[in-house]
C-alpha positions in Angstrom: 291.2 78.7 102.7 291.1 79.1 106.5 293.3 77.9 109.0 293.2 74.2 110.3 291.5 74.5 113.9 293.6 74.3 117.0 291.6 72.7 119.7 292.9 72.1 123.7 291.5 68.9 124.7 291.1 70.0 128.7 290.8 65.8 130.1 290.6 64.9 134.2 291.5 61.6 134.4 290.3 60.9 137.7 288.7 57.4 135.9 292.5 57.2 133.6 291.2 54.0 131.6 287.6 55.7 130.7 289.4 59.4 130.4 291.8 57.2 127.5 288.9 56.0 126.0 287.5 59.6 125.6 290.9 60.9 124.4 291.4 58.0 121.9 288.1 59.1 120.4 288.3 63.0 120.4 292.3 62.5 118.5 290.7 60.5 116.1 287.5 62.8 115.4 290.8 65.5 115.4 292.3 64.2 112.9 289.5 63.2 110.5 288.6 66.6 110.5 292.2 67.9 109.8 292.6 69.7 113.2 295.2 70.4 115.5 295.7 69.9 119.5 297.7 70.3 122.6 296.2 68.0 125.9 296.1 69.2 129.4 295.3 67.3 132.2 293.2 68.8 135.5 292.3 66.7 139.0 288.9 66.1 137.6 285.7 67.1 135.9 285.1 70.0 138.6 288.1 71.9 137.7 287.5 71.4 133.7 285.9 74.7 133.8 288.6 76.8 135.7 291.2 75.3 133.5 289.7 76.3 130.0 288.7 79.5 131.9 292.3 80.2 132.6 293.7 79.5 129.2 291.3 81.4 127.4 292.2 84.3 129.2 295.4 84.3 128.9 296.2 83.0 125.1 294.0 82.9 121.8 296.3 80.2 120.7 293.1 77.6 120.6 290.0 78.4 118.3 287.9 75.5 120.8 287.7 73.4 123.7 286.9 70.1 124.4 286.1 68.9 128.1 286.7 65.5 128.8 286.2 63.5 131.6 283.9 61.1 133.8 282.0 61.5 137.0 280.0 58.3 138.4 278.0 58.6 140.8 278.6 57.2 144.6 276.5 57.3 147.6 276.8 61.3 148.5 275.0 64.2 146.8 279.0 64.8 145.8 278.2 63.6 142.6 274.9 65.9 141.9 277.4 69.0 142.4 280.5 68.0 140.2 277.9 67.2 137.5 275.7 70.6 137.9 278.6 72.5 138.4 281.4 71.4 135.4 278.3 71.5 133.3 277.2 75.3 134.3 281.0 76.1 134.5 281.2 75.2 131.2 278.0 76.6 129.8 278.6 80.2 131.9 282.3 80.3 129.7 280.8 79.5 126.1 278.0 82.1 126.5 279.4 84.6 128.5 282.9 84.1 126.5 281.6 83.0 123.5 283.8 80.2 123.6 283.4 77.1 121.2 283.3 73.9 123.8 282.7 70.6 123.3 281.1 68.7 126.7 282.7 65.2 126.5 282.1 64.7 130.5 280.2 61.5 131.0 277.8 62.1 133.9 277.0 57.6 134.9 275.6 55.7 137.2 278.5 53.1 137.0 281.5 52.3 135.8 280.2 49.9 132.7 277.8 53.0 131.9 281.3 55.4 131.2 282.8 52.2 129.3 280.2 51.9 126.5 279.9 56.0 126.4 283.7 56.3 126.2 284.7 53.4 123.7 285.0 55.1 120.6 284.0 51.6 118.6 280.8 52.2 120.6 279.3 56.0 121.1 282.2 58.0 121.3 281.2 60.6 123.5 285.0 62.1 122.8 284.5 62.2 119.5 280.7 63.8 119.6 282.7 66.5 121.4 285.1 67.1 119.3 282.6 67.2 116.4 280.2 69.9 118.2 283.4 72.4 118.9 284.6 71.6 115.7 280.4 73.1 114.7 280.8 76.0 116.9 284.6 77.0 115.5 282.7 76.6 112.2 280.1 79.1 112.9 281.7 81.6 114.4 284.1 81.7 111.6 281.6 82.2 109.1 279.6 84.5 111.2 283.1 86.3 111.2 282.9 86.3 107.5 286.2 84.0 107.2 287.0 82.0 104.3 283.7 79.4 103.9 286.1 76.3 103.5 285.6 74.1 106.5 287.0 70.6 107.8 284.6 67.9 107.1 283.4 68.6 103.8 279.9 68.3 104.3 277.4 71.5 102.8 276.7 74.9 104.8 273.7 76.0 105.2 274.5 80.0 104.6 275.1 82.4 107.7 272.0 84.8 108.2 271.6 87.8 106.6 272.4 90.8 108.5 269.0 92.9 108.9 
């Protein structure tokens, strides 16, 4: 059996009460999957891609990464830049470097929307980001020919045959 995935949660606690709910959902999903994890904090959503890139270049200890944070629209275009650049930075890392990254950065109009999406009992976007990350970890392992055991007990579609 493959070893349990080891995931890094990269949390931006700019809105601490929202970040805590995202992390709670993420940790619950990791526990349910039998995965282990560590947590690092960065100042805001903009810093998440840089942190993931630094960690991925410094160590191979993590099988995947989960970005957790929240950006709430304000009165200026700052929101648009932060949302676009953090998403682009994460996608660039995933595509260019082949990193398994779960996207759990809420981009919302107001705090009420964030609270609904962050709560593990409601939309559970932290848990959703973990499940996406773990699916990518599983795909990478299957493509690499690693053991076909997986963490969630669901049936798997066979990896595509080589041509």
